[in-house]
PyMOL CGO cylinders between C-alpha atoms (Angstrom):
from pymol import cmd
from pymol.cgo import CYLINDER

trace = [
    CYLINDER, -8.51, 9.84, 3.46, -7.39, 7.08, 1.06, 0.3, 1, 1, 1, 1, 1, 1,
    CYLINDER, -7.39, 7.08, 1.06, -3.67, 7.14, 2.15, 0.3, 1, 1, 1, 1, 1, 1,
    CYLINDER, -3.67, 7.14, 2.15, -4.67, 6.64, 5.62, 0.3, 1, 1, 1, 1, 1, 1,
    CYLINDER, -4.67, 6.64, 5.62, -7.01, 3.74, 4.74, 0.3, 1, 1, 1, 1, 1, 1,
    CYLINDER, -7.01, 3.74, 4.74, -4.32, 1.94, 2.81, 0.3, 1, 1, 1, 1, 1, 1,
    CYLINDER, -4.32, 1.94, 2.81, -1.83, 2.28, 5.67, 0.3, 1, 1, 1, 1, 1, 1,
    CYLINDER, -1.83, 2.28, 5.67, -4.50, 0.86, 8.02, 0.3, 1, 1, 1, 1, 1, 1,
    CYLINDER, -4.50, 0.86, 8.02, -4.95, -2.10, 5.72, 0.3, 1, 1, 1, 1, 1, 1,
    CYLINDER, -4.95, -2.10, 5.72, -1.21, -2.69, 5.64, 0.3, 1, 1, 1, 1, 1, 1,
    CYLINDER, -1.21, -2.69, 5.64, -0.45, -2.38, 9.36, 0.3, 1, 1, 1, 1, 1, 1,
    CYLINDER, -0.45, -2.38, 9.36, -0.66, -6.14, 9.86, 0.3, 1, 1, 1, 1, 1, 1,
    CYLINDER, -0.66, -6.14, 9.86, 2.77, -6.40, 8.28, 0.3, 1, 1, 1, 1, 1, 1,
    CYLINDER, 2.77, -6.40, 8.28, 1.72, -8.84, 5.65, 0.3, 1, 1, 1, 1, 1, 1,
    CYLINDER, 1.72, -8.84, 5.65, 1.90, -8.67, 1.84, 0.3, 1, 1, 1, 1, 1, 1,
    CYLINDER, 1.90, -8.67, 1.84, -1.35, -7.54, 0.05, 0.3, 1, 1, 1, 1, 1, 1,
    CYLINDER, -1.35, -7.54, 0.05, -2.29, -7.73, -3.51, 0.3, 1, 1, 1, 1, 1, 1,
    CYLINDER, -2.29, -7.73, -3.51, -2.75, -4.49, -5.39, 0.3, 1, 1, 1, 1, 1, 1,
    CYLINDER, -2.75, -4.49, -5.39, -5.59, -5.95, -7.27, 0.3, 1, 1, 1, 1, 1, 1,
    CYLINDER, -5.59, -5.95, -7.27, -7.38, -6.83, -3.86, 0.3, 1, 1, 1, 1, 1, 1,
    CYLINDER, -7.38, -6.83, -3.86, -6.60, -3.33, -2.61, 0.3, 1, 1, 1, 1, 1, 1,
    CYLINDER, -6.60, -3.33, -2.61, -8.08, -1.59, -5.62, 0.3, 1, 1, 1, 1, 1, 1,
    CYLINDER, -8.08, -1.59, -5.62, -11.29, -3.64, -5.26, 0.3, 1, 1, 1, 1, 1, 1,
    CYLINDER, -11.29, -3.64, -5.26, -11.41, -3.04, -1.43, 0.3, 1, 1, 1, 1, 1, 1,
    CYLINDER, -11.41, -3.04, -1.43, -11.31, 0.72, -1.91, 0.3, 1, 1, 1, 1, 1, 1,
    CYLINDER, -11.31, 0.72, -1.91, -13.49, 0.89, -5.02, 0.3, 1, 1, 1, 1, 1, 1,
    CYLINDER, -13.49, 0.89, -5.02, -11.12, 3.34, -6.69, 0.3, 1, 1, 1, 1, 1, 1,
    CYLINDER, -11.12, 3.34, -6.69, -9.62, 3.43, -10.24, 0.3, 1, 1, 1, 1, 1, 1,
    CYLINDER, -9.62, 3.43, -10.24, -6.46, 1.32, -10.43, 0.3, 1, 1, 1, 1, 1, 1,
    CYLINDER, -6.46, 1.32, -10.43, -4.34, 4.26, -11.79, 0.3, 1, 1, 1, 1, 1, 1,
    CYLINDER, -4.34, 4.26, -11.79, -5.30, 6.37, -8.68, 0.3, 1, 1, 1, 1, 1, 1,
    CYLINDER, -5.30, 6.37, -8.68, -4.30, 3.66, -6.29, 0.3, 1, 1, 1, 1, 1, 1,
    CYLINDER, -4.30, 3.66, -6.29, -1.08, 2.93, -8.27, 0.3, 1, 1, 1, 1, 1, 1,
    CYLINDER, -1.08, 2.93, -8.27, -0.27, 6.72, -8.10, 0.3, 1, 1, 1, 1, 1, 1,
    CYLINDER, -0.27, 6.72, -8.10, -0.80, 6.71, -4.33, 0.3, 1, 1, 1, 1, 1, 1,
    CYLINDER, -0.80, 6.71, -4.33, 1.33, 3.48, -3.91, 0.3, 1, 1, 1, 1, 1, 1,
    CYLINDER, 1.33, 3.48, -3.91, 4.14, 4.89, -5.95, 0.3, 1, 1, 1, 1, 1, 1,
    CYLINDER, 4.14, 4.89, -5.95, 4.16, 8.00, -3.79, 0.3, 1, 1, 1, 1, 1, 1,
    CYLINDER, 4.16, 8.00, -3.79, 4.10, 5.93, -0.69, 0.3, 1, 1, 1, 1, 1, 1,
    CYLINDER, 4.10, 5.93, -0.69, 6.98, 3.85, -1.93, 0.3, 1, 1, 1, 1, 1, 1,
    CYLINDER, 6.98, 3.85, -1.93, 9.00, 6.83, -2.83, 0.3, 1, 1, 1, 1, 1, 1,
    CYLINDER, 9.00, 6.83, -2.83, 8.71, 8.28, 0.66, 0.3, 1, 1, 1, 1, 1, 1,
    CYLINDER, 8.71, 8.28, 0.66, 9.41, 5.04, 2.36, 0.3, 1, 1, 1, 1, 1, 1,
    CYLINDER, 9.41, 5.04, 2.36, 6.02, 4.21, 3.75, 0.3, 1, 1, 1, 1, 1, 1,
    CYLINDER, 6.02, 4.21, 3.75, 5.59, 0.92, 2.02, 0.3, 1, 1, 1, 1, 1, 1,
    CYLINDER, 5.59, 0.92, 2.02, 7.46, -1.75, -0.03, 0.3, 1, 1, 1, 1, 1, 1,
    CYLINDER, 7.46, -1.75, -0.03, 6.00, -2.26, -3.48, 0.3, 1, 1, 1, 1, 1, 1,
    CYLINDER, 6.00, -2.26, -3.48, 6.99, -5.40, -5.25, 0.3, 1, 1, 1, 1, 1, 1,
    CYLINDER, 6.99, -5.40, -5.25, 5.91, -4.42, -8.86, 0.3, 1, 1, 1, 1, 1, 1,
    CYLINDER, 5.91, -4.42, -8.86, 6.89, -7.87, -10.37, 0.3, 1, 1, 1, 1, 1, 1,
    CYLINDER, 6.89, -7.87, -10.37, 4.34, -9.64, -8.08, 0.3, 1, 1, 1, 1, 1, 1,
    CYLINDER, 4.34, -9.64, -8.08, 2.04, -6.65, -7.79, 0.3, 1, 1, 1, 1, 1, 1,
    CYLINDER, 2.04, -6.65, -7.79, 2.10, -6.76, -4.03, 0.3, 1, 1, 1, 1, 1, 1,
    CYLINDER, 2.10, -6.76, -4.03, 2.39, -4.20, -1.36, 0.3, 1, 1, 1, 1, 1, 1,
    CYLINDER, 2.39, -4.20, -1.36, 3.46, -4.27, 2.34, 0.3, 1, 1, 1, 1, 1, 1,
    CYLINDER, 3.46, -4.27, 2.34, 4.00, -1.63, 4.99, 0.3, 1, 1, 1, 1, 1, 1,
    CYLINDER, 4.00, -1.63, 4.99, 7.62, -0.72, 5.37, 0.3, 1, 1, 1, 1, 1, 1,
    CYLINDER, 7.62, -0.72, 5.37, 9.24, -2.30, 8.49, 0.3, 1, 1, 1, 1, 1, 1,
    CYLINDER, 9.24, -2.30, 8.49, 10.46, 1.14, 9.84, 0.3, 1, 1, 1, 1, 1, 1,
    CYLINDER, 10.46, 1.14, 9.84, 6.84, 2.48, 9.60, 0.3, 1, 1, 1, 1, 1, 1,
    CYLINDER, 6.84, 2.48, 9.60, 5.48, -0.74, 11.25, 0.3, 1, 1, 1, 1, 1, 1,
    CYLINDER, 5.48, -0.74, 11.25, 7.76, -0.07, 14.24, 0.3, 1, 1, 1, 1, 1, 1,
    CYLINDER, 7.76, -0.07, 14.24, 6.31, 3.33, 14.80, 0.3, 1, 1, 1, 1, 1, 1,
    CYLINDER, 6.31, 3.33, 14.80, 2.88, 1.80, 15.34, 0.3, 1, 1, 1, 1, 1, 1,
]
cmd.load_cgo(trace, "trace")
């Protein structure tokens, strides 16, 4: 599942470029952004839209 794959990518706790994430999963950008917005809304990730970067939320990292 794409959501699981994105979380797996982000579990290193570092910021990742949305552009790189789109390329890595070979999906349409609008699908990835839809998923990222959902994940941000529910507190799974931090999404810096001004820099177009994503990172797993610290509370989720602590659950790992």
